[in-house]
C-alpha positions as CSV (number, residue, x, y, z in Angstrom):
1,M,0.0,0.0,0.0
2,S,1.3,3.5,-0.9
3,K,2.6,5.7,1.9
4,A,3.4,9.3,2.5
5,I,4.9,11.5,5.2
6,L,3.2,14.9,5.8
7,T,3.5,17.9,8.0
8,L,0.5,19.4,9.5
9,P,-0.1,22.5,7.4
10,M,2.5,25.0,8.8
11,M,2.4,28.7,8.8
12,P,5.3,30.4,7.0
13,V,7.7,31.7,9.5
14,D,11.0,33.7,9.8
15,G,13.9,31.8,8.4
16,H,15.8,32.0,11.7
17,N,13.1,30.3,13.7
18,Y,15.0,27.0,14.0
19,G,12.3,25.4,16.2
20,K,10.2,25.2,13.1
21,F,12.7,23.0,11.3
22,V,12.3,20.1,13.8
23,T,9.2,18.7,12.2
24,P,10.6,19.0,8.6
25,I,13.8,17.2,9.5
26,I,11.9,14.4,11.1
27,C,9.5,14.2,8.1
28,E,12.4,14.1,5.7
29,T,14.1,11.3,7.7
30,L,10.9,9.2,7.9
31,S,10.4,9.5,4.2
32,N,13.9,8.2,3.6
33,I,13.3,5.3,6.0
34,F,9.9,4.4,4.4
35,S,11.1,5.2,0.8
36,C,8.1,7.4,0.2
37,D,7.2,10.9,-0.6
38,Y,7.4,13.8,1.9
39,Y,4.8,16.5,1.4
40,H,5.6,19.7,3.2
41,C,2.2,21.3,3.8
42,I,1.8,25.1,4.2
43,N,-1.1,27.1,5.7
44,I,-1.5,30.4,3.8
45,L,-5.2,30.9,4.3
46,D,-6.0,33.2,7.2
47,S,-8.9,35.6,7.7
48,F,-6.8,38.1,9.7
49,N,-3.3,38.1,8.1
50,D,-1.8,37.9,4.6
51,R,0.7,35.1,4.9
52,S,1.4,34.9,1.2
53,V,3.9,37.7,1.5
54,M,6.1,35.4,3.6
55,I,6.1,32.5,1.2
56,D,9.2,33.3,-0.8
57,N,11.4,33.9,2.2
58,Y,10.0,30.8,4.0
59,I,10.7,28.5,1.0
60,A,14.2,30.0,0.7
61,S,14.8,29.2,4.3
62,L,13.8,25.6,3.9
63,N,16.2,25.3,1.0
64,E,19.0,27.1,2.8
65,N,18.6,24.6,5.7
66,N,18.7,21.6,3.3
67,I,15.2,20.5,4.0
68,H,14.6,17.9,1.1
69,Y,10.9,17.6,0.6
70,D,9.3,15.9,-2.4
71,K,6.3,18.2,-2.9
72,L,4.9,21.4,-1.5
73,W,1.2,21.5,-0.6
74,Y,-0.7,24.8,-0.1
75,D,-4.1,25.1,1.4
76,I,-4.9,28.1,-0.8
77,E,-4.4,25.9,-4.0
78,N,-6.7,23.2,-2.6
79,V,-9.8,25.2,-1.6
80,P,-12.1,23.6,-4.1
81,K,-11.2,20.1,-2.8
82,L,-11.5,21.2,0.8
83,L,-14.9,22.7,0.1
84,K,-16.0,19.4,-1.5
85,N,-15.0,17.8,1.8
86,I,-17.3,20.2,3.7
87,E,-20.1,19.4,1.3
88,F,-19.6,15.7,1.8
89,L,-19.7,16.1,5.6
90,I,-23.0,18.1,5.3
91,K,-24.5,15.5,2.9
92,N,-23.6,12.6,5.3
93,G,-24.9,14.3,8.4
94,Y,-21.6,15.2,10.1
95,I,-22.3,19.0,9.7
96,F,-25.6,20.7,10.5
97,E,-27.2,23.9,12.0
98,L,-27.6,24.5,15.7
99,D,-29.1,27.4,17.7
100,S,-26.5,28.7,20.1
101,S,-25.5,31.6,22.5
102,I,-22.3,33.2,21.2
103,Y,-19.8,35.5,22.8
104,R,-18.2,37.8,20.3
105,C,-15.8,40.7,20.4
106,E,-15.7,43.7,18.0
107,C,-12.7,42.5,16.0
108,G,-14.0,38.9,15.6
109,I,-11.0,37.1,17.0
110,V,-13.1,36.0,20.0
111,E,-16.2,34.0,18.8
112,L,-17.1,31.4,21.3
113,E,-20.2,29.5,22.3
114,K,-21.4,30.1,25.9
115,D,-21.5,26.4,26.8
116,K,-17.9,25.9,25.5
117,I,-16.1,28.5,27.7
118,N,-15.2,26.0,30.4
119,T,-13.6,23.6,27.9
120,C,-11.2,26.2,26.4
121,N,-7.5,25.4,26.4
122,P,-6.2,27.6,29.2
123,N,-2.9,28.0,27.3
124,N,-4.6,29.4,24.2
125,L,-7.2,31.8,25.5
126,K,-7.9,34.8,23.3
127,F,-9.8,36.6,26.1
128,Y,-9.5,37.4,29.8
129,Y,-12.0,38.1,32.5
130,D,-12.6,41.5,34.0
131,K,-15.3,41.6,36.7
132,D,-17.0,38.6,35.1
133,K,-16.9,40.2,31.6
134,L,-15.0,38.5,28.8
135,V,-12.5,40.9,27.2
136,C,-10.7,40.3,23.9
137,K,-6.9,40.3,24.3
138,Q,-6.6,41.7,20.7
139,C,-9.0,44.7,20.5
140,G,-9.8,45.2,24.2
141,S,-13.6,45.2,23.6
142,I,-16.1,43.4,25.9
143,C,-17.5,40.3,24.3
144,K,-21.3,40.6,23.8
145,E,-23.7,37.7,23.8
146,Y,-25.7,36.9,20.7
147,Q,-28.4,34.3,19.9
148,E,-27.9,32.8,16.4
149,K,-27.6,29.7,14.2
150,I,-24.2,28.2,13.7
151,L,-22.8,25.3,11.7
152,V,-21.4,22.5,13.8
153,F,-19.4,19.3,13.2
154,V,-20.4,16.1,15.1
155,P,-18.2,13.0,14.3
156,N,-20.9,10.3,14.8
157,G,-19.6,6.8,15.1
158,I,-15.9,7.8,15.5
159,K,-14.3,6.3,18.6
160,L,-11.1,7.2,20.5
161,Q,-9.6,3.8,19.8
162,D,-9.8,4.6,16.0
163,I,-7.0,7.1,16.5
164,S,-3.3,6.0,16.2
165,I,-0.8,8.4,17.8
166,L,2.9,8.2,18.8
167,P,4.6,8.3,21.2
168,G,2.1,6.2,23.1
169,Y,1.9,8.5,26.1
170,L,0.1,11.1,24.0
171,N,-3.0,8.9,24.2
172,K,-3.6,10.5,27.6
173,D,-3.6,13.9,26.0
174,I,-6.1,13.0,23.2
175,K,-8.3,11.4,25.8
176,T,-9.1,14.9,27.0
177,Y,-10.6,15.7,23.6
178,E,-13.1,12.8,23.7
179,Q,-15.7,14.9,25.5
180,T,-15.1,18.1,23.5
181,V,-14.9,16.5,20.0
182,L,-16.2,13.0,19.9
183,K,-19.1,13.4,22.5
184,S,-19.9,17.0,21.7
185,Y,-19.7,19.3,18.7
186,T,-17.1,21.6,17.0
187,T,-18.3,25.0,15.7
188,I,-17.1,25.4,12.1
189,S,-18.8,28.7,11.1
190,R,-17.8,32.3,11.8
191,K,-19.7,35.6,11.7
192,R,-16.7,37.4,10.3
193,N,-15.7,37.1,6.6
194,T,-13.2,34.3,6.4
195,G,-13.0,34.4,2.7
196,V,-14.5,30.9,2.3
197,T,-18.3,30.4,2.4
198,I,-20.8,27.6,1.8
199,N,-24.5,27.5,1.4
200,Y,-26.6,25.6,4.0
201,N,-30.4,25.7,3.7
202,G,-30.3,29.0,1.9
203,T,-27.9,30.7,4.4
204,R,-24.3,31.6,3.5
205,Y,-22.0,30.6,6.3
206,N,-18.3,31.7,6.6
207,I,-16.2,28.6,7.2
208,D,-13.5,28.6,9.9
209,I,-10.2,28.5,8.1
210,D,-8.6,26.0,10.5
211,F,-11.4,23.6,10.2
212,L,-11.3,23.9,6.4
213,W,-7.6,22.9,6.1
214,E,-8.1,20.2,8.8
215,T,-10.0,18.2,6.2
216,Y,-6.9,18.0,4.0
217,L,-5.7,14.4,4.4
218,N,-8.0,13.0,1.7
219,T,-6.5,15.4,-0.9
220,F,-3.6,12.9,-1.1
221,E,-3.8,9.7,-2.9
222,E,-1.7,7.6,-0.5
223,Q,-3.8,5.5,1.8
224,E,-1.2,5.1,4.5
225,K,0.2,8.3,6.0
226,I,2.2,9.6,8.9
227,V,1.3,13.2,9.9
228,V,4.0,15.0,12.0
229,S,3.6,18.0,14.2
230,G,4.9,19.5,17.4
231,N,3.1,18.0,20.5
232,R,1.6,21.5,21.2
233,M,-0.6,20.9,18.2
234,I,-2.1,17.7,19.4
235,Y,-5.7,19.0,19.2
236,Q,-5.3,19.9,15.5
237,L,-3.6,16.5,14.9
238,F,-6.5,14.8,16.6
239,L,-9.2,16.7,14.7
240,V,-7.4,16.1,11.4
241,N,-7.5,12.3,12.0
242,V,-11.1,12.4,13.1
243,L,-12.1,14.2,9.9
244,E,-10.2,11.6,7.8
245,K,-12.1,8.9,9.6
246,C,-15.4,10.6,8.5
247,L,-14.2,11.3,4.9
248,S,-12.1,8.3,4.0
249,P,-12.5,5.6,6.7
250,E,-10.5,3.1,4.7
251,N,-7.3,5.1,5.1
252,N,-4.7,4.3,7.8
253,T,-3.0,7.3,9.3
254,I,-0.5,7.6,12.2
255,L,-0.1,10.8,14.1
256,I,3.3,11.8,15.6
257,G,3.7,14.6,18.1
258,T,7.3,15.6,18.4
259,P,8.7,16.8,21.7
260,Y,9.2,20.5,22.2
261,I,12.8,21.8,22.4
262,T,12.6,24.5,25.0
263,N,15.9,26.2,24.4
264,I,16.2,25.8,20.6
265,K,17.2,29.5,20.1
266,S,20.6,28.7,21.5
267,I,21.4,27.0,18.2
268,L,21.7,30.5,16.7
269,Q,24.9,31.0,18.6
270,K,26.5,28.0,16.8
271,P,27.3,29.3,13.3
272,N,29.6,26.3,12.4
273,F,26.8,23.9,13.5
274,I,24.3,25.8,11.4
275,D,26.4,25.5,8.2
276,N,26.8,21.7,8.3
277,E,23.8,19.7,7.1
278,E,24.6,16.3,8.7
279,L,25.6,18.0,12.0
280,R,22.4,20.1,12.1
281,K,20.1,17.2,11.3
282,L,21.7,14.7,13.6
283,F,21.6,17.2,16.4
284,I,17.8,17.7,16.0
285,L,17.2,13.9,15.6
286,F,19.3,12.9,18.6
287,N,17.9,15.6,20.8
288,T,14.4,14.4,20.1
289,K,13.9,12.2,23.1
290,W,10.6,10.5,22.3
291,Q,9.8,9.5,25.8
292,R,9.5,13.2,26.9
293,K,7.1,16.0,26.1
294,E,9.7,18.7,26.5
295,I,13.5,18.5,26.0
296,L,16.5,20.7,26.5
297,Y,19.2,21.3,23.9
298,D,22.0,19.1,25.0
299,E,25.5,20.6,24.6
300,T,27.2,17.1,25.0
301,I,25.4,15.8,21.9
302,L,26.7,18.7,19.8
303,T,30.2,18.2,21.2
304,Y,30.2,14.5,20.4
305,L,29.0,15.1,16.8
306,R,31.5,17.9,16.2
307,N,34.3,15.6,17.3
308,L,33.4,13.1,14.7
309,S,35.2,13.3,11.3
310,S,33.0,14.4,8.4
311,D,33.1,10.8,7.0
312,K,32.0,9.3,10.3
313,R,29.2,11.9,10.6
314,K,28.1,11.0,7.1
315,Q,28.0,7.3,8.0
316,L,26.0,8.1,11.1
317,Y,23.5,10.1,9.1
318,D,23.2,7.2,6.6
319,I,22.5,4.8,9.4
320,I,19.7,7.0,10.7
321,N,18.2,7.2,7.2
322,M,18.6,3.6,6.2
323,P,15.4,2.2,4.5
324,I,13.7,-0.5,6.5
325,V,12.2,-3.8,5.4
326,E,8.5,-3.3,6.2
327,N,6.3,-5.7,8.1
328,S,2.5,-6.0,7.9
329,D,1.9,-3.6,10.8
330,F,2.5,0.0,9.9
331,Y,2.0,1.3,13.4
332,N,4.6,-1.1,14.9
333,D,7.1,-0.3,12.2
334,T,6.8,3.4,13.0
335,E,7.0,2.9,16.7
336,E,10.1,0.8,16.3
337,I,11.8,3.5,14.2
338,L,11.2,6.1,16.9
339,K,12.5,3.8,19.6
340,K,15.5,2.4,17.8
341,Q,16.5,3.9,14.5
342,L,16.2,7.5,15.6
343,N,17.8,6.7,18.9
344,M,21.4,8.1,19.4
345,Q,22.7,5.1,21.4
346,E,21.4,2.5,19.0
347,S,22.8,4.4,16.0
348,V,26.2,5.0,17.6
349,K,26.4,1.2,18.3
350,K,25.9,0.5,14.6
351,L,28.5,3.0,13.7
352,K,31.1,1.4,16.0
353,L,30.2,-2.0,14.5
354,E,30.8,-0.6,11.0
355,R,34.3,0.6,12.1
356,R,35.4,-3.0,12.9
């Protein structure tokens, strides 16, 4: 069965934001190991900001950092396909209208159902409380309450055990979304003009841009996929897989949430490290301790790698990227790669054996 490695659609960022190269380096490595295509996916659509002006610099920064992708995928180029996904979800009863009480600020960044306030991610709140009033962090206006119809997504029939995620401990995180996504509803319409609309029962609804691109997996032909993103995007990863289960239940997708490197900016002070492709990529891969949610940049790993000759470093890089002989279990193959092939100790052992 055909395979593909994908990023979650990523916003274009400044070329010196090295934390944003962790996921692409892991994707490139996995595509080498599985001998399949790596699609680098980019999120340009945004109802508040024009991200298209950043594209040229962003692509240049990927190339300058030797990120070897096979194809670029842009959400803006796939809007017709993504809208067909919305239409499919409506036709099959996954999306419908609901009467709701909505809190909304003047600029439109805060648009939240009254009964969803207590389930908001505390690390991603766009409002704060002032004497029991909701105030927008962006425009400073008090959020007013409105009674209106909204479009909602309800993934009937999808179960938590249908989702495959690695590392395994992230199952505890996605369990928190069972009540908010699988046993409740997700609002997909917005009052503000998002630039993408759809007709439902004679009413034009603005579709939330994030929800639109979250239906993206079935725009790829491959039936087996690995989607990689930082573990701070677990909710989006989860919803992407839930939507694929609704749209293309025959597909088999594995989600990977990479650990967050908390002091990645210190790399900027290592110019010789930045200029060497194998050194840079091995550093990222070996620092990615898959048993932890957050990791610290380890100076000793860099010291070890810099002390290797360029030939030995190339050998070590080749060991990491060695294609595997696949078994019948896609999930187990992927888990084994994270535990062993991308493990520094295991790779160094193989290097030492090759020296003999």
